[in-house]
MIKETI-358189 format. One record per atom (N, C-alpha, C): x, y, z; residue number from 0; residue in three letters. Coordinates in steps of 0.05 Angstrom, whole numbers, plus 5000, padded with zeros to 4 digits. Atoms other than C-alpha are relative to their C-alpha. Example, Ala and Ser with C-alpha at 12.3 -4.5 7.8 and 13.67 -1.06 7.14 Angstrom:
BEGIN
<kolse x="5018" y="4976" z="5000" seq="0" type="Ala"/>
<kolse x="5246" y="4910" z="5156" seq="0" type="Ala"/>
<kolse x="5018" y="5024" z="5000" seq="0" type="Ala"/>
<kolse x="4984" y="4976" z="4999" seq="1" type="Ser"/>
<kolse x="5273" y="4979" z="5143" seq="1" type="Ser"/>
<kolse x="4985" y="5022" z="5014" seq="1" type="Ser"/>
***
This chain:
BEGIN
<kolse x="5012" y="4978" z="4995" seq="0" type="Unk"/>
<kolse x="5006" y="4999" z="4996" seq="0" type="Unk"/>
<kolse x="5010" y="5034" z="4997" seq="0" type="Unk"/>
<kolse x="5001" y="4980" z="5013" seq="1" type="Unk"/>
<kolse x="5016" y="5061" z="4977" seq="1" type="Unk"/>
<kolse x="5003" y="5024" z="5022" seq="1" type="Unk"/>
<kolse x="5004" y="4981" z="4973" seq="2" type="Unk"/>
<kolse x="5030" y="5114" z="5043" seq="2" type="Unk"/>
<kolse x="5011" y="5030" z="4984" seq="2" type="Unk"/>
<kolse x="5006" y="4968" z="5006" seq="3" type="Unk"/>
<kolse x="5028" y="5187" z="5032" seq="3" type="Unk"/>
<kolse x="5018" y="5016" z="5009" seq="3" type="Unk"/>
<kolse x="4970" y="4993" z="4992" seq="4" type="Unk"/>
<kolse x="5101" y="5212" z="5033" seq="4" type="Unk"/>
<kolse x="4999" y="5025" z="5009" seq="4" type="Unk"/>
<kolse x="5003" y="4970" z="4984" seq="5" type="Unk"/>
<kolse x="5076" y="5291" z="5058" seq="5" type="Unk"/>
<kolse x="5005" y="4994" z="5032" seq="5" type="Unk"/>
<kolse x="5000" y="5019" z="4977" seq="6" type="Unk"/>
<kolse x="5048" y="5249" z="5117" seq="6" type="Unk"/>
<kolse x="5020" y="4994" z="5020" seq="6" type="Unk"/>
<kolse x="4981" y="5023" z="4985" seq="7" type="Unk"/>
<kolse x="5098" y="5204" z="5140" seq="7" type="Unk"/>
<kolse x="5030" y="5023" z="4993" seq="7" type="Unk"/>
<kolse x="4976" y="4971" z="4991" seq="8" type="Unk"/>
<kolse x="5161" y="5272" z="5135" seq="8" type="Unk"/>
<kolse x="4987" y="5013" z="5008" seq="8" type="Unk"/>
<kolse x="5008" y="4988" z="4972" seq="9" type="Unk"/>
<kolse x="5119" y="5308" z="5171" seq="9" type="Unk"/>
<kolse x="5003" y="4996" z="5027" seq="9" type="Unk"/>
<kolse x="4997" y="5017" z="4971" seq="10" type="Unk"/>
<kolse x="5110" y="5263" z="5223" seq="10" type="Unk"/>
<kolse x="5026" y="4990" z="5013" seq="10" type="Unk"/>
<kolse x="4966" y="5015" z="4981" seq="11" type="Unk"/>
<kolse x="5187" y="5234" z="5233" seq="11" type="Unk"/>
<kolse x="5015" y="5024" z="4972" seq="11" type="Unk"/>
<kolse x="4983" y="4976" z="5029" seq="12" type="Unk"/>
<kolse x="5216" y="5301" z="5188" seq="12" type="Unk"/>
<kolse x="5037" y="5001" z="5009" seq="12" type="Unk"/>
<kolse x="4963" y="5006" z="4995" seq="13" type="Unk"/>
<kolse x="5293" y="5282" z="5210" seq="13" type="Unk"/>
<kolse x="5004" y="4984" z="4967" seq="13" type="Unk"/>
<kolse x="4993" y="5025" z="5027" seq="14" type="Unk"/>
<kolse x="5333" y="5254" z="5143" seq="14" type="Unk"/>
<kolse x="5024" y="5006" z="5002" seq="14" type="Unk"/>
<kolse x="4971" y="4997" z="4993" seq="15" type="Unk"/>
<kolse x="5393" y="5242" z="5124" seq="15" type="Unk"/>
<kolse x="4993" y="5018" z="4953" seq="15" type="Unk"/>
<kolse x="4995" y="4992" z="5015" seq="16" type="Unk"/>
<kolse x="5412" y="5287" z="5062" seq="16" type="Unk"/>
<kolse x="5022" y="4993" z="4982" seq="16" type="Unk"/>
<kolse x="4981" y="5012" z="5014" seq="17" type="Unk"/>
<kolse x="5456" y="5257" z="5010" seq="17" type="Unk"/>
<kolse x="4997" y="5014" z="4974" seq="17" type="Unk"/>
<kolse x="4976" y="4980" z="5015" seq="18" type="Unk"/>
<kolse x="5497" y="5306" z="4954" seq="18" type="Unk"/>
<kolse x="5007" y="4991" z="4988" seq="18" type="Unk"/>
<kolse x="4974" y="4991" z="5012" seq="19" type="Unk"/>
<kolse x="5548" y="5311" z="4904" seq="19" type="Unk"/>
<kolse x="5017" y="5022" z="5008" seq="19" type="Unk"/>
<kolse x="4970" y="4980" z="5011" seq="20" type="Unk"/>
<kolse x="5616" y="5344" z="4907" seq="20" type="Unk"/>
<kolse x="5011" y="5002" z="4983" seq="20" type="Unk"/>
<kolse x="4991" y="4992" z="5035" seq="21" type="Unk"/>
<kolse x="5650" y="5370" z="4858" seq="21" type="Unk"/>
<kolse x="5020" y="4981" z="4987" seq="21" type="Unk"/>
<kolse x="4985" y="5028" z="5009" seq="22" type="Unk"/>
<kolse x="5701" y="5310" z="4861" seq="22" type="Unk"/>
<kolse x="4984" y="4985" z="4996" seq="22" type="Unk"/>
<kolse x="5013" y="5021" z="5013" seq="23" type="Unk"/>
<kolse x="5642" y="5274" z="4849" seq="23" type="Unk"/>
<kolse x="4988" y="4977" z="5027" seq="23" type="Unk"/>
<kolse x="5003" y="5017" z="4982" seq="24" type="Unk"/>
<kolse x="5645" y="5246" z="4923" seq="24" type="Unk"/>
<kolse x="4970" y="5004" z="5012" seq="24" type="Unk"/>
<kolse x="5021" y="4986" z="4979" seq="25" type="Unk"/>
<kolse x="5584" y="5241" z="4964" seq="25" type="Unk"/>
<kolse x="5018" y="5013" z="5034" seq="25" type="Unk"/>
<kolse x="4988" y="4990" z="4978" seq="26" type="Unk"/>
<kolse x="5568" y="5279" z="5011" seq="26" type="Unk"/>
<kolse x="4965" y="5001" z="5021" seq="26" type="Unk"/>
<kolse x="5010" y="5013" z="4978" seq="27" type="Unk"/>
<kolse x="5517" y="5256" z="5070" seq="27" type="Unk"/>
<kolse x="4991" y="5026" z="5034" seq="27" type="Unk"/>
<kolse x="5000" y="4987" z="4989" seq="28" type="Unk"/>
<kolse x="5483" y="5305" z="5126" seq="28" type="Unk"/>
<kolse x="4965" y="4996" z="5007" seq="28" type="Unk"/>
<kolse x="5010" y="5016" z="4990" seq="29" type="Unk"/>
<kolse x="5435" y="5287" z="5182" seq="29" type="Unk"/>
<kolse x="4970" y="5036" z="5002" seq="29" type="Unk"/>
<kolse x="5015" y="4961" z="5004" seq="30" type="Unk"/>
<kolse x="5373" y="5362" z="5165" seq="30" type="Unk"/>
<kolse x="4980" y="4980" z="5012" seq="30" type="Unk"/>
<kolse x="5033" y="4990" z="4990" seq="31" type="Unk"/>
<kolse x="5303" y="5368" z="5201" seq="31" type="Unk"/>
<kolse x="4991" y="5008" z="4966" seq="31" type="Unk"/>
<kolse x="5018" y="4987" z="5034" seq="32" type="Unk"/>
<kolse x="5251" y="5374" z="5132" seq="32" type="Unk"/>
<kolse x="4978" y="5004" z="5007" seq="32" type="Unk"/>
<kolse x="5019" y="5008" z="5008" seq="33" type="Unk"/>
<kolse x="5186" y="5388" z="5119" seq="33" type="Unk"/>
<kolse x="4997" y="5006" z="4978" seq="33" type="Unk"/>
<kolse x="5004" y="5016" z="5027" seq="34" type="Unk"/>
<kolse x="5136" y="5367" z="5071" seq="34" type="Unk"/>
<kolse x="4983" y="5030" z="4998" seq="34" type="Unk"/>
<kolse x="5015" y="4989" z="5010" seq="35" type="Unk"/>
<kolse x="5096" y="5422" z="5026" seq="35" type="Unk"/>
<kolse x="4970" y="4983" z="5000" seq="35" type="Unk"/>
<kolse x="5019" y="5008" z="5016" seq="36" type="Unk"/>
<kolse x="5024" y="5418" z="5015" seq="36" type="Unk"/>
<kolse x="4992" y="4984" z="4968" seq="36" type="Unk"/>
<kolse x="4992" y="5007" z="5029" seq="37" type="Unk"/>
<kolse x="5039" y="5398" z="4952" seq="37" type="Unk"/>
<kolse x="5020" y="4978" z="4990" seq="37" type="Unk"/>
<kolse x="4985" y="5021" z="4995" seq="38" type="Unk"/>
<kolse x="5093" y="5344" z="4971" seq="38" type="Unk"/>
<kolse x="5039" y="5014" z="4989" seq="38" type="Unk"/>
<kolse x="4973" y="4995" z="5010" seq="39" type="Unk"/>
<kolse x="5149" y="5385" z="4955" seq="39" type="Unk"/>
<kolse x="5030" y="5000" z="5038" seq="39" type="Unk"/>
<kolse x="4990" y="4992" z="4970" seq="40" type="Unk"/>
<kolse x="5207" y="5376" z="5018" seq="40" type="Unk"/>
<kolse x="5018" y="5025" z="4994" seq="40" type="Unk"/>
<kolse x="4981" y="4983" z="4989" seq="41" type="Unk"/>
<kolse x="5236" y="5431" z="5057" seq="41" type="Unk"/>
<kolse x="5018" y="5001" z="5017" seq="41" type="Unk"/>
<kolse x="4983" y="4997" z="4987" seq="42" type="Unk"/>
<kolse x="5297" y="5444" z="5093" seq="42" type="Unk"/>
<kolse x="5020" y="5017" z="5005" seq="42" type="Unk"/>
<kolse x="4978" y="4979" z="5002" seq="43" type="Unk"/>
<kolse x="5352" y="5499" z="5104" seq="43" type="Unk"/>
<kolse x="5029" y="4984" z="5002" seq="43" type="Unk"/>
<kolse x="4969" y="5004" z="5006" seq="44" type="Unk"/>
<kolse x="5428" y="5490" z="5092" seq="44" type="Unk"/>
<kolse x="5014" y="5034" z="5009" seq="44" type="Unk"/>
<kolse x="4996" y="4968" z="4976" seq="45" type="Unk"/>
<kolse x="5474" y="5542" z="5129" seq="45" type="Unk"/>
<kolse x="5015" y="5005" z="4960" seq="45" type="Unk"/>
<kolse x="5003" y="4994" z="5010" seq="46" type="Unk"/>
<kolse x="5494" y="5585" z="5078" seq="46" type="Unk"/>
<kolse x="5028" y="4993" z="4972" seq="46" type="Unk"/>
<kolse x="4976" y="5019" z="5016" seq="47" type="Unk"/>
<kolse x="5568" y="5573" z="5060" seq="47" type="Unk"/>
<kolse x="5008" y="4970" z="5007" seq="47" type="Unk"/>
<kolse x="4983" y="5031" z="4997" seq="48" type="Unk"/>
<kolse x="5574" y="5498" z="5079" seq="48" type="Unk"/>
<kolse x="4987" y="4985" z="4975" seq="48" type="Unk"/>
<kolse x="4993" y="5021" z="5015" seq="49" type="Unk"/>
<kolse x="5579" y="5440" z="5040" seq="49" type="Unk"/>
<kolse x="4969" y="5001" z="4988" seq="49" type="Unk"/>
<kolse x="5017" y="5017" z="5002" seq="50" type="Unk"/>
<kolse x="5515" y="5419" z="5024" seq="50" type="Unk"/>
<kolse x="4981" y="5026" z="4980" seq="50" type="Unk"/>
<kolse x="5007" y="4977" z="5015" seq="51" type="Unk"/>
<kolse x="5487" y="5491" z="4993" seq="51" type="Unk"/>
<kolse x="5029" y="4988" z="4966" seq="51" type="Unk"/>
<kolse x="4979" y="5003" z="5015" seq="52" type="Unk"/>
<kolse x="5555" y="5482" z="4950" seq="52" type="Unk"/>
<kolse x="5003" y="4980" z="4980" seq="52" type="Unk"/>
<kolse x="4997" y="5029" z="5025" seq="53" type="Unk"/>
<kolse x="5550" y="5414" z="4916" seq="53" type="Unk"/>
<kolse x="4970" y="4992" z="4998" seq="53" type="Unk"/>
<kolse x="5026" y="5008" z="5015" seq="54" type="Unk"/>
<kolse x="5474" y="5425" z="4904" seq="54" type="Unk"/>
<kolse x="5001" y="5036" z="4980" seq="54" type="Unk"/>
<kolse x="4993" y="4982" z="5031" seq="55" type="Unk"/>
<kolse x="5497" y="5500" z="4863" seq="55" type="Unk"/>
<kolse x="5014" y="4980" z="4974" seq="55" type="Unk"/>
<kolse x="4985" y="5011" z="5037" seq="56" type="Unk"/>
<kolse x="5536" y="5447" z="4817" seq="56" type="Unk"/>
<kolse x="4990" y="4977" z="5001" seq="56" type="Unk"/>
<kolse x="5012" y="5031" z="4992" seq="57" type="Unk"/>
<kolse x="5498" y="5380" z="4831" seq="57" type="Unk"/>
<kolse x="4970" y="5014" z="5002" seq="57" type="Unk"/>
<kolse x="5038" y="4991" z="4982" seq="58" type="Unk"/>
<kolse x="5416" y="5399" z="4839" seq="58" type="Unk"/>
<kolse x="4982" y="4978" z="5008" seq="58" type="Unk"/>
<kolse x="5019" y="5018" z="5005" seq="59" type="Unk"/>
<kolse x="5396" y="5326" z="4834" seq="59" type="Unk"/>
<kolse x="5010" y="4998" z="5032" seq="59" type="Unk"/>
<kolse x="4986" y="5008" z="4971" seq="60" type="Unk"/>
<kolse x="5394" y="5301" z="4907" seq="60" type="Unk"/>
<kolse x="4982" y="4970" z="5016" seq="60" type="Unk"/>
<kolse x="5013" y="5030" z="4987" seq="61" type="Unk"/>
<kolse x="5369" y="5234" z="4951" seq="61" type="Unk"/>
<kolse x="4994" y="5016" z="5036" seq="61" type="Unk"/>
<kolse x="5005" y="4997" z="4968" seq="62" type="Unk"/>
<kolse x="5327" y="5242" z="5024" seq="62" type="Unk"/>
<kolse x="4990" y="4980" z="5011" seq="62" type="Unk"/>
<kolse x="5014" y="5013" z="4980" seq="63" type="Unk"/>
<kolse x="5322" y="5188" z="5071" seq="63" type="Unk"/>
<kolse x="4982" y="5007" z="5026" seq="63" type="Unk"/>
<kolse x="5008" y="4991" z="4983" seq="64" type="Unk"/>
<kolse x="5270" y="5188" z="5122" seq="64" type="Unk"/>
<kolse x="4995" y="4969" z="5012" seq="64" type="Unk"/>
<kolse x="5013" y="5029" z="4976" seq="65" type="Unk"/>
<kolse x="5254" y="5135" z="5185" seq="65" type="Unk"/>
<kolse x="4980" y="4996" z="5002" seq="65" type="Unk"/>
<kolse x="5028" y="5014" z="4980" seq="66" type="Unk"/>
<kolse x="5195" y="5114" z="5229" seq="66" type="Unk"/>
<kolse x="5013" y="4996" z="5015" seq="66" type="Unk"/>
<kolse x="4981" y="5018" z="4985" seq="67" type="Unk"/>
<kolse x="5261" y="5082" z="5268" seq="67" type="Unk"/>
<kolse x="4991" y="4972" z="5008" seq="67" type="Unk"/>
<kolse x="5016" y="5031" z="4985" seq="68" type="Unk"/>
<kolse x="5223" y="5016" z="5279" seq="68" type="Unk"/>
<kolse x="5000" y="4997" z="4959" seq="68" type="Unk"/>
<kolse x="4997" y="5016" z="5017" seq="69" type="Unk"/>
<kolse x="5198" y="4991" z="5211" seq="69" type="Unk"/>
<kolse x="4998" y="5012" z="4973" seq="69" type="Unk"/>
<kolse x="4996" y="4993" z="5033" seq="70" type="Unk"/>
<kolse x="5195" y="5035" z="5149" seq="70" type="Unk"/>
<kolse x="5016" y="5031" z="4998" seq="70" type="Unk"/>
<kolse x="4981" y="4981" z="5004" seq="71" type="Unk"/>
<kolse x="5235" y="5082" z="5110" seq="71" type="Unk"/>
<kolse x="4978" y="5004" z="4971" seq="71" type="Unk"/>
<kolse x="4995" y="4993" z="5029" seq="72" type="Unk"/>
<kolse x="5232" y="5120" z="5058" seq="72" type="Unk"/>
<kolse x="5017" y="5027" z="4988" seq="72" type="Unk"/>
<kolse x="4977" y="4985" z="5013" seq="73" type="Unk"/>
<kolse x="5273" y="5143" z="5000" seq="73" type="Unk"/>
<kolse x="4989" y="5026" z="4980" seq="73" type="Unk"/>
<kolse x="5005" y="4978" z="5016" seq="74" type="Unk"/>
<kolse x="5259" y="5213" z="4964" seq="74" type="Unk"/>
<kolse x="5018" y="5006" z="4969" seq="74" type="Unk"/>
<kolse x="4980" y="4992" z="5009" seq="75" type="Unk"/>
<kolse x="5301" y="5229" z="4907" seq="75" type="Unk"/>
<kolse x="4984" y="5022" z="4977" seq="75" type="Unk"/>
<kolse x="4999" y="4980" z="5026" seq="76" type="Unk"/>
<kolse x="5299" y="5300" z="4860" seq="76" type="Unk"/>
<kolse x="5014" y="5015" z="4994" seq="76" type="Unk"/>
<kolse x="4987" y="4963" z="5013" seq="77" type="Unk"/>
<kolse x="5315" y="5369" z="4840" seq="77" type="Unk"/>
<kolse x="5006" y="5026" z="5043" seq="77" type="Unk"/>
<kolse x="5011" y="4985" z="4974" seq="78" type="Unk"/>
<kolse x="5326" y="5420" z="4897" seq="78" type="Unk"/>
<kolse x="5011" y="5015" z="4990" seq="78" type="Unk"/>
<kolse x="5013" y="4970" z="5015" seq="79" type="Unk"/>
<kolse x="5311" y="5491" z="4882" seq="79" type="Unk"/>
<kolse x="5015" y="5022" z="5023" seq="79" type="Unk"/>
<kolse x="5010" y="4974" z="4983" seq="80" type="Unk"/>
<kolse x="5319" y="5556" z="4917" seq="80" type="Unk"/>
<kolse x="4978" y="5006" z="4997" seq="80" type="Unk"/>
<kolse x="5019" y="4989" z="5006" seq="81" type="Unk"/>
<kolse x="5251" y="5586" z="4926" seq="81" type="Unk"/>
<kolse x="4997" y="5030" z="4999" seq="81" type="Unk"/>
<kolse x="4997" y="4964" z="5006" seq="82" type="Unk"/>
<kolse x="5242" y="5656" z="4899" seq="82" type="Unk"/>
<kolse x="4970" y="5018" z="5006" seq="82" type="Unk"/>
<kolse x="5024" y="4990" z="5015" seq="83" type="Unk"/>
<kolse x="5190" y="5700" z="4895" seq="83" type="Unk"/>
<kolse x="4967" y="4996" z="5035" seq="83" type="Unk"/>
<kolse x="5021" y="5012" z="4986" seq="84" type="Unk"/>
<kolse x="5126" y="5678" z="4911" seq="84" type="Unk"/>
<kolse x="4994" y="4988" z="5014" seq="84" type="Unk"/>
<kolse x="4992" y="5030" z="4991" seq="85" type="Unk"/>
<kolse x="5149" y="5612" z="4919" seq="85" type="Unk"/>
<kolse x="5007" y="4990" z="5036" seq="85" type="Unk"/>
<kolse x="4990" y="4990" z="4986" seq="86" type="Unk"/>
<kolse x="5190" y="5630" z="4969" seq="86" type="Unk"/>
<kolse x="4984" y="5009" z="5028" seq="86" type="Unk"/>
<kolse x="5016" y="5000" z="4992" seq="87" type="Unk"/>
<kolse x="5139" y="5660" z="5006" seq="87" type="Unk"/>
<kolse x="4981" y="4979" z="5011" seq="87" type="Unk"/>
<kolse x="5020" y="5009" z="4998" seq="88" type="Unk"/>
<kolse x="5088" y="5604" z="5011" seq="88" type="Unk"/>
<kolse x="5020" y="4974" z="5016" seq="88" type="Unk"/>
<kolse x="4978" y="5014" z="4983" seq="89" type="Unk"/>
<kolse x="5154" y="5560" z="5024" seq="89" type="Unk"/>
<kolse x="5005" y="5002" z="5031" seq="89" type="Unk"/>
<kolse x="4989" y="4978" z="4980" seq="90" type="Unk"/>
<kolse x="5177" y="5603" z="5078" seq="90" type="Unk"/>
<kolse x="4971" y="4986" z="5031" seq="90" type="Unk"/>
<kolse x="5026" y="5011" z="4971" seq="91" type="Unk"/>
<kolse x="5098" y="5590" z="5116" seq="91" type="Unk"/>
<kolse x="5005" y="4975" z="5006" seq="91" type="Unk"/>
<kolse x="5012" y="5018" z="4993" seq="92" type="Unk"/>
<kolse x="5095" y="5520" z="5101" seq="92" type="Unk"/>
<kolse x="5025" y="4994" z="5021" seq="92" type="Unk"/>
<kolse x="4974" y="5005" z="4981" seq="93" type="Unk"/>
<kolse x="5179" y="5524" z="5136" seq="93" type="Unk"/>
<kolse x="4983" y="5000" z="5024" seq="93" type="Unk"/>
<kolse x="4996" y="4984" z="4976" seq="94" type="Unk"/>
<kolse x="5166" y="5562" z="5192" seq="94" type="Unk"/>
<kolse x="4960" y="4971" z="5022" seq="94" type="Unk"/>
<kolse x="5015" y="5009" z="4978" seq="95" type="Unk"/>
<kolse x="5082" y="5526" z="5213" seq="95" type="Unk"/>
<kolse x="5025" y="4977" z="5006" seq="95" type="Unk"/>
<kolse x="4997" y="5032" z="4978" seq="96" type="Unk"/>
<kolse x="5125" y="5460" z="5225" seq="96" type="Unk"/>
<kolse x="5029" y="5001" z="5013" seq="96" type="Unk"/>
<kolse x="4979" y="4997" z="4985" seq="97" type="Unk"/>
<kolse x="5189" y="5491" z="5246" seq="97" type="Unk"/>
<kolse x="4996" y="5041" z="5019" seq="97" type="Unk"/>
<kolse x="5004" y="4974" z="4991" seq="98" type="Unk"/>
<kolse x="5167" y="5558" z="5288" seq="98" type="Unk"/>
<kolse x="5019" y="5015" z="5003" seq="98" type="Unk"/>
<kolse x="4968" y="4989" z="4991" seq="99" type="Unk"/>
<kolse x="5225" y="5569" z="5321" seq="99" type="Unk"/>
<kolse x="5032" y="5001" z="4984" seq="99" type="Unk"/>
<kolse x="4979" y="4991" z="5017" seq="100" type="Unk"/>
<kolse x="5267" y="5566" z="5264" seq="100" type="Unk"/>
<kolse x="5015" y="5016" z="4992" seq="100" type="Unk"/>
<kolse x="5004" y="4972" z="4993" seq="101" type="Unk"/>
<kolse x="5314" y="5617" z="5262" seq="101" type="Unk"/>
<kolse x="5011" y="5008" z="4962" seq="101" type="Unk"/>
<kolse x="4991" y="4991" z="5026" seq="102" type="Unk"/>
<kolse x="5315" y="5632" z="5180" seq="102" type="Unk"/>
<kolse x="4986" y="5028" z="5012" seq="102" type="Unk"/>
<kolse x="5003" y="4964" z="5003" seq="103" type="Unk"/>
<kolse x="5271" y="5697" z="5197" seq="103" type="Unk"/>
<kolse x="5003" y="5023" z="5017" seq="103" type="Unk"/>
<kolse x="4987" y="4976" z="4998" seq="104" type="Unk"/>
<kolse x="5312" y="5729" z="5223" seq="104" type="Unk"/>
<kolse x="5028" y="5006" z="4992" seq="104" type="Unk"/>
<kolse x="4983" y="4991" z="5029" seq="105" type="Unk"/>
<kolse x="5352" y="5774" z="5183" seq="105" type="Unk"/>
<kolse x="5032" y="5002" z="5005" seq="105" type="Unk"/>
<kolse x="4967" y="5011" z="4992" seq="106" type="Unk"/>
<kolse x="5424" y="5761" z="5224" seq="106" type="Unk"/>
<kolse x="5000" y="4959" z="4983" seq="106" type="Unk"/>
<kolse x="4983" y="5020" z="5007" seq="107" type="Unk"/>
<kolse x="5415" y="5684" z="5191" seq="107" type="Unk"/>
<kolse x="5003" y="4987" z="4984" seq="107" type="Unk"/>
<kolse x="4980" y="5006" z="5030" seq="108" type="Unk"/>
<kolse x="5458" y="5652" z="5151" seq="108" type="Unk"/>
<kolse x="4990" y="4969" z="4992" seq="108" type="Unk"/>
<kolse x="5015" y="5025" z="5016" seq="109" type="Unk"/>
<kolse x="5406" y="5601" z="5127" seq="109" type="Unk"/>
<kolse x="4988" y="5010" z="4980" seq="109" type="Unk"/>
<kolse x="5003" y="5006" z="5036" seq="110" type="Unk"/>
<kolse x="5382" y="5583" z="5058" seq="110" type="Unk"/>
<kolse x="4971" y="4986" z="5000" seq="110" type="Unk"/>
<kolse x="5022" y="5010" z="5002" seq="111" type="Unk"/>
<kolse x="5309" y="5548" z="5054" seq="111" type="Unk"/>
<kolse x="4997" y="4999" z="4961" seq="111" type="Unk"/>
<kolse x="4988" y="5008" z="5030" seq="112" type="Unk"/>
<kolse x="5322" y="5501" z="5001" seq="112" type="Unk"/>
<kolse x="4969" y="4975" z="4996" seq="112" type="Unk"/>
<kolse x="5020" y="5029" z="5003" seq="113" type="Unk"/>
<kolse x="5260" y="5452" z="4973" seq="113" type="Unk"/>
<kolse x="5006" y="4988" z="4970" seq="113" type="Unk"/>
<kolse x="4996" y="5015" z="5005" seq="114" type="Unk"/>
<kolse x="5259" y="5399" z="4936" seq="114" type="Unk"/>
<kolse x="4976" y="4997" z="4989" seq="114" type="Unk"/>
<kolse x="5031" y="5017" z="5022" seq="115" type="Unk"/>
<kolse x="5208" y="5368" z="4875" seq="115" type="Unk"/>
<kolse x="5006" y="4979" z="5000" seq="115" type="Unk"/>
<kolse x="4991" y="5039" z="5014" seq="116" type="Unk"/>
<kolse x="5210" y="5288" z="4873" seq="116" type="Unk"/>
<kolse x="4998" y="4994" z="4987" seq="116" type="Unk"/>
<kolse x="5013" y="5003" z="5023" seq="117" type="Unk"/>
<kolse x="5207" y="5259" z="4825" seq="117" type="Unk"/>
<kolse x="5003" y="4965" z="5007" seq="117" type="Unk"/>
<kolse x="5000" y="5019" z="5004" seq="118" type="Unk"/>
<kolse x="5221" y="5192" z="4847" seq="118" type="Unk"/>
<kolse x="4995" y="4984" z="5030" seq="118" type="Unk"/>
<kolse x="5008" y="5014" z="4982" seq="119" type="Unk"/>
<kolse x="5199" y="5152" z="4916" seq="119" type="Unk"/>
<kolse x="5002" y="4967" z="5003" seq="119" type="Unk"/>
<kolse x="4999" y="5027" z="4982" seq="120" type="Unk"/>
<kolse x="5210" y="5093" z="4959" seq="120" type="Unk"/>
<kolse x="4997" y="4988" z="5021" seq="120" type="Unk"/>
<kolse x="5013" y="4999" z="4968" seq="121" type="Unk"/>
<kolse x="5180" y="5067" z="5019" seq="121" type="Unk"/>
<kolse x="4997" y="4966" z="4991" seq="121" type="Unk"/>
<kolse x="5005" y="5025" z="4994" seq="122" type="Unk"/>
<kolse x="5196" y="5001" z="5059" seq="122" type="Unk"/>
<kolse x="4998" y="4996" z="5017" seq="122" type="Unk"/>
<kolse x="5024" y="5011" z="4975" seq="123" type="Unk"/>
<kolse x="5159" y="4975" z="5109" seq="123" type="Unk"/>
<kolse x="5019" y="4966" z="5008" seq="123" type="Unk"/>
<kolse x="5005" y="5041" z="4994" seq="124" type="Unk"/>
<kolse x="5166" y="4908" z="5150" seq="124" type="Unk"/>
<kolse x="4974" y="5003" z="5022" seq="124" type="Unk"/>
<kolse x="5027" y="5001" z="4973" seq="125" type="Unk"/>
<kolse x="5106" y="4926" z="5183" seq="125" type="Unk"/>
<kolse x="4978" y="4974" z="5004" seq="125" type="Unk"/>
<kolse x="5010" y="5013" z="4990" seq="126" type="Unk"/>
<kolse x="5076" y="4864" z="5165" seq="126" type="Unk"/>
<kolse x="5016" y="4967" z="5003" seq="126" type="Unk"/>
<kolse x="4977" y="5022" z="5008" seq="127" type="Unk"/>
<kolse x="5138" y="4819" z="5177" seq="127" type="Unk"/>
<kolse x="5012" y="4988" z="4981" seq="127" type="Unk"/>
<kolse x="4977" y="4981" z="5018" seq="128" type="Unk"/>
<kolse x="5155" y="4818" z="5107" seq="128" type="Unk"/>
<kolse x="5006" y="5017" z="4992" seq="128" type="Unk"/>
<kolse x="5007" y="4966" z="5009" seq="129" type="Unk"/>
<kolse x="5180" y="4872" z="5072" seq="129" type="Unk"/>
<kolse x="4983" y="5001" z="4975" seq="129" type="Unk"/>
<kolse x="5025" y="4990" z="5032" seq="130" type="Unk"/>
<kolse x="5130" y="4907" z="5021" seq="130" type="Unk"/>
<kolse x="5029" y="5027" z="4997" seq="130" type="Unk"/>
<kolse x="4989" y="4973" z="5013" seq="131" type="Unk"/>
<kolse x="5180" y="4952" z="4979" seq="131" type="Unk"/>
<kolse x="4977" y="5005" z="4972" seq="131" type="Unk"/>
<kolse x="5015" y="4992" z="5033" seq="132" type="Unk"/>
<kolse x="5142" y="5000" z="4921" seq="132" type="Unk"/>
<kolse x="5020" y="5039" z="5009" seq="132" type="Unk"/>
<kolse x="4990" y="4968" z="5022" seq="133" type="Unk"/>
<kolse x="5176" y="5058" z="4879" seq="133" type="Unk"/>
<kolse x="4975" y="5019" z="4991" seq="133" type="Unk"/>
<kolse x="5027" y="4995" z="5008" seq="134" type="Unk"/>
<kolse x="5133" y="5099" z="4852" seq="134" type="Unk"/>
<kolse x="5010" y="5030" z="4987" seq="134" type="Unk"/>
<kolse x="5000" y="4963" z="5021" seq="135" type="Unk"/>
<kolse x="5141" y="5169" z="4801" seq="135" type="Unk"/>
<kolse x="4987" y="5014" z="5017" seq="135" type="Unk"/>
<kolse x="5024" y="4981" z="4987" seq="136" type="Unk"/>
<kolse x="5112" y="5229" z="4837" seq="136" type="Unk"/>
<kolse x="5002" y="5017" z="4983" seq="136" type="Unk"/>
<kolse x="4991" y="4985" z="5008" seq="137" type="Unk"/>
<kolse x="5084" y="5276" z="4788" seq="137" type="Unk"/>
<kolse x="4986" y="5029" z="5010" seq="137" type="Unk"/>
***
């Protein structure tokens, strides 16, 4: 059964972000996330950090979430920095999920990023037998 990736991400908002460094090596970080009503995955990165630097060179990203027990969710897509009206909507969604986030402070060195999922894999052993479901997100 396909789970709602939006509900899952908002219930278990810590995810491991995987990006590609300029030399081709992988880079990973555990980061707090949120999902918008339209299914985009939101997270913040430091303006001078390697996650943002990597995404400027290669926008492809993978994010993995888990409930810590029986289910994991892998999301792959392209990351972008929201601008103008899109930024306002993404920032509203981010702050609704993370009201104490420092991103809205003028002195913040955080950048809000949005990932449009292209592909999702869920893995679950809730029934004792592993169930894997992969699907494209449109």
